[in-house]
N, C-alpha and C positions, 0 to 999 in steps of 0.2 A: 216695627209699628209702621202699617200701613197709613196714607194719609187720612183715609175715613175713621181711624180710630182716632186720631189728634186732633182735639178742639182747634187747637191754633194752626196747624197744619189745613183744616179747613177754611180758616181765615185766611190766611195767606191765596189759596186758588177760590176764593170768596166764595165757597159752598155753606158759608155760614155768615152771617152778617156782624159789623164790628164797624164800630165809627172810627177810624183812622183816623189819625193826626200825623202821621209822615211815616213815608216810604221811600226805599232807594232799592237797589241791583241785590243787597243782601237783608235787608232789614223791614221788620212793618212794627210799627208804633199806632197803638189804640187805646180807647180807655177802657179800663177795666169795668164790668157791668155790675161789678159789686163793689164800690171804691169805698176808700175809707172818707177820703173827700171826694168833691166834684174835681176832675183834672187826673185825678187817680192814675198813671198811664202804664201800660205794658210795653215793651222794647223787646220783639223777638230775632232771631233769623230766620229769613224765609224756608231757608234748608232745618232739616230738622235734626235738633241735636237735643237730649236728654237734659245733659247737665254744663256747665261751666268748662269742665274736664275734657266735654267731649267737642267743644268748638276748636275746630284747629286755630293753632298759635297764629297763624299770619292773618286770623279772622277776626282774632280778640282787641286788637287797637284800634280798627274802625270800627267795630259793633262800642266799646266802649267811646270812643268820641262820640258816636250818636246819645249815650246813656248822658254824658258831658252838656252834651246839646239839649237834652230835655230837662236835666237837671237845674240848667240857666233861665230855661224860657218859661218852664210850667210853673214858679213863682211870680215870676214880670208879670207872664199873662193874666195870672187870675189873681193878681193883689195880696200875695201868700208872702211871708216874711223870709220862706225857705224851703228847702224840699228835704224829702228821705229817701234813699234809695237803699232798694233792697234787694237780695234774690235769695233763693232756698234751690237748694240742690238734692234732692229725692225728699227728705225728711220737709214736711209741711208743705209740698211742692205741687199744689194740685193739680196742676197741669203738667203731665212729661214730655215737656217739651222746655225749652230752656228759657229764662224770660227774666227781668229785672223789672221793678216796680221803682216807678218814679211820681212821689206823692207831694203834692204841695201843703206845706206845714205852715201854722200860725200858731204863737206862743197861748199856749191856753186852749189849744183845739180838743184839749182829751186824750190823745195819743200818747200814750206809756208804755216803755220798753216794746215788748214785741206782742202786748196786746192789740189786736186790731179788729176794732167796734166795725163792722160794715153797715155799711148804707146802702139805700138805693138813690138813683134818680128820681124824682117827684113825677116826671114825666120822660117822655121818648124824646120830646120837642128841647127841655132843659138839657140833655144827654146831648143830643145833636147842634145845639148851642156852643157848649163847652168843648164838644170837639172841634168845633169851626172856631172859635177863640185861640186854642193851642195850635190848629193847623195853620191858621195866619200867621201866629207870631214866630212858630218854627220856621216859616218860610222867609219871613224878614231876617231872621238872625242869622238865614242861611248864606245871604247875601252879603 
């Protein structure tokens, strides 16, 4: 698959805009443009891998260390009670590039099982503000 065929590769190369909340040499985390709740992030490897089994074993630990970081920071930064972490491999994988969802959760938020009612940010400014909150919180948590 070429970079131009993959939405997430275009985000990595900055050919497509996204609200990035974290990045390092191997990964990029950004806000989902159709979040379950504000603050719903996607973490991807910079290099194109379609599924978790495709990710080299040597990269799994570092990748999930960032998943762990996001799952700790997202609820605290957004005053949620917890987080939901999920990954699809091919089935229900809307973009064929490995990605992990980290979603803030609050008891009674309406999320039941694997039914994911999507919403949109009210404005681009709201999305950018949520991204800034998360980016700042992640920066503080890394220190």
